[in-house]
C-alpha positions in Angstrom: -13.4 -6.3 27.9 -10.6 -7.2 25.5 -9.8 -4.8 22.7 -11.2 -5.6 19.2 -9.0 -7.5 16.8 -7.4 -5.5 14.0 -10.0 -6.7 11.4 -12.9 -6.1 13.7 -12.0 -2.4 13.8 -12.9 -2.0 10.1 -16.4 -0.7 9.2 -16.9 -2.8 6.1 -20.5 -1.7 5.7 -19.4 2.0 5.4 -16.6 1.1 3.0 -19.0 -0.8 0.7 -21.9 1.6 0.9 -23.4 3.4 -2.1 -22.3 6.6 -0.4 -18.6 5.7 -0.5 -16.8 8.2 -2.6 -13.2 9.1 -3.8 -11.4 11.5 -1.6 -11.0 15.0 -3.2 -7.3 14.2 -3.8 -8.1 10.9 -5.3 -10.8 12.5 -7.5 -8.2 14.9 -8.9 -5.7 12.1 -9.5 -8.4 10.0 -11.2 -9.2 12.8 -13.5 -5.5 13.2 -14.3 -5.1 9.4 -14.9 -8.1 9.4 -17.3 -6.7 12.4 -19.2 -3.3 10.9 -19.5 -4.6 7.4 -20.5 -6.6 9.0 -23.3 -3.3 10.0 -24.9 -2.1 6.3 -25.0 -2.6 4.0 -28.0 -5.3 1.4 -27.9 -3.9 -1.7 -26.3 -6.8 -4.1 -27.0 -5.1 -5.7 -30.0 -1.5 -5.4 -28.9 0.7 -8.3 -28.2 1.7 -8.5 -24.5 5.2 -7.2 -25.2 3.8 -4.1 -26.9 1.4 -3.5 -24.0 4.3 -3.6 -21.6 6.1 -0.9 -23.5 3.0 1.3 -23.3 2.4 0.6 -19.6 6.0 1.2 -18.7 5.8 4.6 -20.4 2.6 5.4 -18.6 4.1 4.4 -15.2 6.7 7.1 -15.5 3.9 9.6 -14.4 4.5 8.2 -10.8 8.3 8.0 -11.0 9.5 11.5 -11.8 11.8 13.2 -9.3 12.5 10.1 -7.3 13.1 10.5 -3.5 16.8 10.9 -2.6 18.6 7.8 -1.4 22.2 7.1 -0.4 22.6 4.7 -3.4 20.8 2.6 -5.9 22.7 -0.2 -7.6 21.6 -2.6 -10.3 22.8 -6.1 -9.9 22.1 -9.7 -11.1 21.1 -12.4 -8.6 21.4 -16.0 -9.6 18.2 -17.7 -10.3 17.2 -21.1 -8.9 18.8 -24.1 -10.6 18.4 -23.9 -14.4 16.7 -20.5 -14.3 18.3 -17.3 -15.6 19.8 -14.6 -13.5 17.4 -12.0 -12.0 17.8 -8.3 -12.5 17.5 -6.5 -9.1 18.1 -3.0 -7.7 19.6 -2.6 -4.2 18.4 0.7 -2.7 20.2 2.1 0.3 18.3 4.9 2.1 19.9 7.8 3.9 20.6 6.7 7.4 20.3 3.0 6.6 20.3 0.5 9.4 21.4 -3.2 9.0 18.9 -5.5 7.4 17.0 -5.8 4.1 13.5 -5.8 2.7 13.1 -7.9 -0.5 10.4 -6.1 -2.5 8.2 -7.5 -5.3 6.3 -5.1 -7.6 2.7 -5.3 -8.6 1.3 -5.5 -12.1 -0.9 -8.6 -12.3 2.1 -10.9 -12.5 2.3 -9.8 -16.2 3.5 -6.1 -16.1 5.9 -3.9 -14.2 9.5 -4.0 -13.3 12.2 -2.0 -11.6 11.2 1.3 -13.3 7.5 1.1 -12.9 7.6 1.0 -9.1 10.8 2.9 -8.5 9.2 5.6 -6.3 7.4 3.0 -4.2 10.6 1.0 -3.6 12.6 4.1 -2.6 9.8 5.3 -0.3 9.7 1.9 1.3 13.4 2.1 1.9 13.1 5.5 3.5 10.2 4.5 5.6 11.9 1.5 7.1 15.4 3.0 7.0 16.5 -0.4 5.6 18.0 -1.6 2.4 15.4 -2.6 -0.2 16.2 -5.2 -2.9 13.7 -4.7 -5.7 13.2 -7.8 -7.8 12.5 -7.9 -11.6 11.0 -11.4 -11.6 9.9 -13.2 -14.7 6.4 -12.3 -16.0 3.4 -14.2 -17.2 2.0 -15.4 -19.5 5.3 -16.4 -21.0 6.4 -17.5 -17.6 3.4 -18.7 -15.6 3.4 -19.9 -12.0 5.8 -20.8 -10.4 8.4 -19.0 -12.5 7.9 -15.6 -10.9 7.7 -17.1 -7.4 10.9 -19.0 -8.1 12.7 -15.8 -8.9 11.4 -14.1 -5.7 12.6 -17.1 -3.7 16.0 -17.0 -5.4 16.3 -13.3 -4.5 15.3 -13.9 -0.9 17.8 -16.8 -0.5 20.5 -14.5 -2.0 19.8 -11.9 0.8 19.8 -14.6 3.5 23.2 -15.9 2.3 24.6 -12.3 2.1 23.5 -11.7 5.7 25.9 -14.4 6.8 28.9 -12.5 5.7 27.9 -8.8 5.2 27.2 -6.8 8.4 25.0 -4.4 6.4 22.5 -7.2 5.9 22.8 -8.6 9.4 19.6 -7.2 10.7 15.9 -7.8 10.2 15.2 -9.6 6.9 11.7 -9.1 5.5 9.6 -9.2 2.3 7.3 -6.6 0.9 5.1 -6.3 -2.1 2.0 -4.6 -3.6 -0.9 -6.3 -5.4 0.5 -9.3 -7.2 3.8 -8.6 -5.5 2.2 -9.0 -2.1 0.8 -12.3 -3.3 4.3 -13.4 -4.2 5.6 -12.2 -0.8 3.1 -14.3 1.2 3.6 -17.3 -1.1 7.4 -17.0 -0.5 6.9 -17.1 3.3 4.7 -20.2 3.0 7.0 -22.0 0.6 10.2 -21.3 2.6 8.4 -22.5 5.7 7.3 -25.7 4.0 10.9 -26.5 3.0 12.4 -25.7 6.5 14.5 -22.8 5.3 14.7 -19.4 6.9 11.6 -17.4 6.5 11.3 -13.6 6.5 11.1 -12.0 9.9 7.9 -10.2 8.8 6.0 -9.1 5.8 4.7 -5.7 4.6 1.9 -6.6 2.1 0.0 -3.9 0.4 -3.5 -4.4 -1.3 -2.7 -8.0 -2.2 -4.3 -10.5 -4.5 -5.2 -13.2 -2.0 -7.8 -15.4 -3.7 -9.6 -16.3 -6.9 -13.1 -15.4 -6.0 -14.4 -12.8 -8.3 -17.9 -12.6 -6.7 -16.9 -10.8 -3.5 -18.6 -7.7 -2.2 -15.8 -5.4 -3.2 -15.7 -6.9 -6.8 -19.5 -6.2 -6.9 -19.0 -2.6 -5.6 -15.8 -1.5 -7.3 -15.2 -4.0 -10.1 -15.9 -1.3 -12.8 -14.9 2.3 -13.0 -12.2 2.4 -10.2 -9.0 1.7 -12.1 -8.3 -2.0 -11.6 -11.3 -3.9 -12.7 -12.8 -7.3 -12.4 -12.3 -8.2 -16.1 -8.6 -7.2 -15.9 -8.0 -9.3 -12.7 -9.6 -12.3 -14.4 -7.2 -12.0 -17.3 -4.2 -11.5 -15.0 -5.1 -14.7 -13.1 -5.6 -16.6 -16.3 -2.1 -15.6 -17.4 -0.4 -16.4 -14.2 -2.3 -19.6 -13.2 -4.0 -21.1 -16.3 -6.8 -23.6 -15.9 -9.9 -21.6 -15.1 -12.3 -23.0 -12.5 -11.5 -26.6 -13.1 -11.0 -28.4 -9.8 -7.4 -29.1 -10.5 -6.6 -25.6 -11.6 -3.4 -24.0 -10.3 -5.5 -21.0 -9.1 -6.7 -23.2 -6.2 -3.2 -23.8 -4.9 -2.5 -21.9 -1.7 0.8 -20.6 -3.2 -1.4 -18.9 -5.8 -4.4 -18.1 -3.6 -3.0 -17.8 -0.1 -6.5 -17.2 1.4 -7.0 -21.0 0.8 -4.1 -21.9 3.1 -4.9 -24.1 6.1 -5.3 -22.6 9.5 -2.2 -24.5 10.6 -0.2 -22.9 7.9 -1.4 -19.4 8.7 -0.7 -19.9 12.4 3.0 -20.2 11.6 3.2 -16.8 9.8 5.7 -14.2 11.0 4.1 -10.8 11.8 2.2 -9.5 8.8 1.1 -6.0 7.9 -1.8 -5.9 5.5 -3.6 -2.9 3.9 -6.2 -2.3 1.3 -7.5 0.6 -0.8 -11.0 1.5 0.1 -12.2 1.6 -3.5 -10.5 -1.5 -4.8 -12.1 -4.7 -6.0 -9.4 -6.6 -4.0 -10.5 -5.1 -0.7 -12.5 -8.2 0.3 -9.5 -10.3 -0.3 -7.6 -8.5 2.4 -10.5 -8.5 4.8 -11.0 -12.3 4.2 -7.3 -13.0 4.7 -7.2 -10.9 7.9 -10.1 -12.8 9.3 -8.3 -16.1 8.6 -5.1 -14.8 10.2 -7.2 -13.7 13.2 -8.8 -17.2 13.5 -5.3 -18.8 13.3 -4.0 -16.6 16.1 -1.3 -15.0 13.9 0.3 -11.7 14.6 -0.9 -9.2 12.1 -2.3 -5.7 11.6 -4.6 -4.5 8.8 -5.7 -1.0 7.7 -8.1 0.1 4.9 -7.5 3.5 3.4 -10.9 5.0 2.4 -11.5 7.0 -0.8 -8.5 5.7 -2.8 -8.0 3.3 -5.6 -5.9 0.2 -6.0 -2.2 1.1 -6.6 -2.5 4.3 -4.6 0.9 3.8 -2.8 2.6 4.6 -6.0 1.1 8.1 -5.8 3.0 9.6 -2.8 3.8 12.7 -4.8 0.1 13.5 -5.1 -1.8 11.7 -2.4 -1.5 12.4 1.4 -3.2 9.0 2.0 -0.4 7.2 0.2 2.2 8.9 2.5 0.0 8.0 5.5 0.1 4.3 4.3 3.8 4.3 4.4 3.8 5.8 7.9 1.5 3.1 9.2 3.6 0.3 7.6 6.8 1.9 9.1 5.1 1.9 12.5 4.5 -1.8 12.2 8.1 -2.3 11.0 9.5 -0.6 14.0 7.2 -2.3 16.4 8.4 -5.7 15.2 12.1 -5.0 14.5 13.2 -3.0 17.6 
């Protein structure tokens, strides 16, 4: 009898059951988050720019005492034709091997930047022992789809070009991202494949936004009271891909909702590593995408981390499960790059 596929190993009934609970560590972190958030000003009537200031300040709770790296350099990468330069940070881990992972942060396409996900980017560099180029792409709603994706593509092409002349980059070239950043990473792979350009050798995609269906089992189970909520995700998608549920809406484009990509498109994917948080409204997105990759015969792996919330990989200083998530991603990286 053949071994079960990666997605078939997941006990979805247990993950969605009424008995599913936060882990003790996640429980303590959740209490901490709620206490810290209570100190923040009310954002409900703030302009988006003001909200970003508050959220950036709040994100520093995860980015104190950053992991040691060999170097971290800010640089500007040219945007696509007519677009502004893109602020990036090149992180070189201790003991770096040739190659580069181009990393796109989460934040609903509307929040976040180089500072908000600094620990995650450095931990990714250490886990893969490879340079990481973190990308400060343009944010919605001021810059809706495809502006952010254009910036990610420009950063990727910069790395591909640099690999032609710089031995430090002449190794595996990959993309990684969390949440909305994972969405951008997979959209980039699809877009570069469509244009016949070099695609990433693999993707490390963490608790991604893969679709526009807000009536999935995980939205029903975890859409309220678990950090990221259904109402918040609906707003994020409206900012990034306006148009609502109209048939011609951008949200039904595969580059916005990759779960809608054709089987033929998914069959051409490079090896993909997916994960999900067990108490995340987006969990069903990941299970659904994994099933489609499975049907397409793509090379992939998927893991669900029980008892933790969306965004948990930013919490490596407090959560053992976050550290385990990087270990599993690093195992996939080594399996497909050595």
